[in-house]
C-alpha positions as CSV (number, residue, x, y, z in Angstrom):
1,X,15.1,12.4,0.0
2,X,15.8,15.6,2.0
3,X,15.9,15.6,5.8
4,X,12.6,17.6,5.8
5,X,10.8,14.8,4.0
6,X,11.8,12.1,6.5
7,X,9.3,10.7,8.9
8,X,10.5,10.8,12.5
9,X,11.0,7.0,12.5
10,X,13.1,7.4,9.4
11,X,15.3,9.9,11.2
12,X,15.9,7.5,14.0
13,X,16.7,4.8,11.4
14,X,19.1,7.1,9.6
15,X,20.9,8.0,12.9
16,X,21.2,4.2,13.6
17,X,22.8,3.6,10.3
18,X,25.2,6.5,10.9
19,X,26.2,4.8,14.1
20,X,26.8,1.5,12.3
21,X,28.7,3.2,9.4
22,X,31.4,5.4,11.1
23,X,33.2,8.1,9.2
24,X,36.7,7.4,7.8
25,X,38.2,9.7,10.4
26,X,36.5,7.7,13.2
27,X,37.7,4.4,11.7
28,X,41.3,5.8,11.6
29,X,41.2,6.9,15.2
30,X,39.8,3.6,16.4
31,X,42.4,1.7,14.4
32,X,45.2,3.9,15.8
33,X,43.9,3.2,19.4
34,X,43.8,-0.5,18.8
35,X,47.3,-0.6,17.3
36,X,48.6,1.5,20.2
37,X,47.1,-0.9,22.7
38,X,48.5,-3.9,21.0
39,X,52.0,-2.4,20.9
40,X,51.8,-1.6,24.7
41,X,51.0,-5.2,25.6
42,X,53.7,-7.7,26.4
43,X,54.6,-9.6,23.2
44,X,56.0,-12.7,24.9
45,X,54.3,-16.0,24.0
46,X,54.8,-17.2,27.6
47,X,52.9,-14.2,28.9
48,X,50.1,-14.8,26.5
49,X,49.8,-18.4,27.7
50,X,50.1,-17.3,31.3
51,X,47.2,-14.8,30.8
52,X,45.1,-17.5,29.1
53,X,45.7,-20.0,31.9
54,X,45.1,-17.5,34.7
55,X,41.8,-16.2,33.1
56,X,40.0,-19.5,33.6
57,X,42.4,-22.0,35.0
58,X,40.3,-25.2,35.0
59,X,38.6,-24.7,31.6
60,X,41.6,-23.4,29.8
61,X,43.9,-26.1,31.2
62,X,41.4,-28.7,30.0
63,X,41.5,-27.1,26.5
64,X,45.3,-27.1,26.6
65,X,45.4,-30.8,27.5
66,X,42.9,-31.7,24.8
67,X,44.8,-29.7,22.2
68,X,48.0,-31.4,23.3
69,X,46.4,-34.8,22.9
70,X,45.2,-34.0,19.4
71,X,48.6,-32.8,18.4
72,X,50.3,-35.9,19.8
73,X,47.9,-38.2,17.9
74,X,47.9,-36.4,14.6
75,X,51.5,-35.3,14.1
76,X,54.7,-37.1,13.4
77,X,55.9,-36.1,16.8
78,X,53.1,-38.1,18.3
79,X,54.0,-41.1,16.2
80,X,57.6,-40.9,17.4
81,X,56.4,-40.6,21.0
82,X,54.1,-43.6,20.6
83,X,57.0,-45.6,19.1
84,X,59.3,-44.7,21.9
85,X,56.7,-45.6,24.5
86,X,56.0,-49.0,22.9
87,X,59.7,-49.8,22.6
88,X,60.3,-48.8,26.2
89,X,57.3,-50.7,27.6
90,X,57.7,-53.8,25.4
């Protein structure tokens, strides 16, 4: 269908699809910008955790404690810690 045959609403729909389907050049530029931004960020795991905890301290600390509890219950390290606690308390 040629552009002259399109209904005005069809043109709006076509432009919306062009916005959702960027050109390969645009995709490369966005990808390069994202990679550049990732390389500029600090790569330290401690800084990532610090950023996580300072973003929402109460909620993220609660998530951290819950995840730590799950890891302690479901991993061999948790079994070892439970054994040592029972032995020390008993």
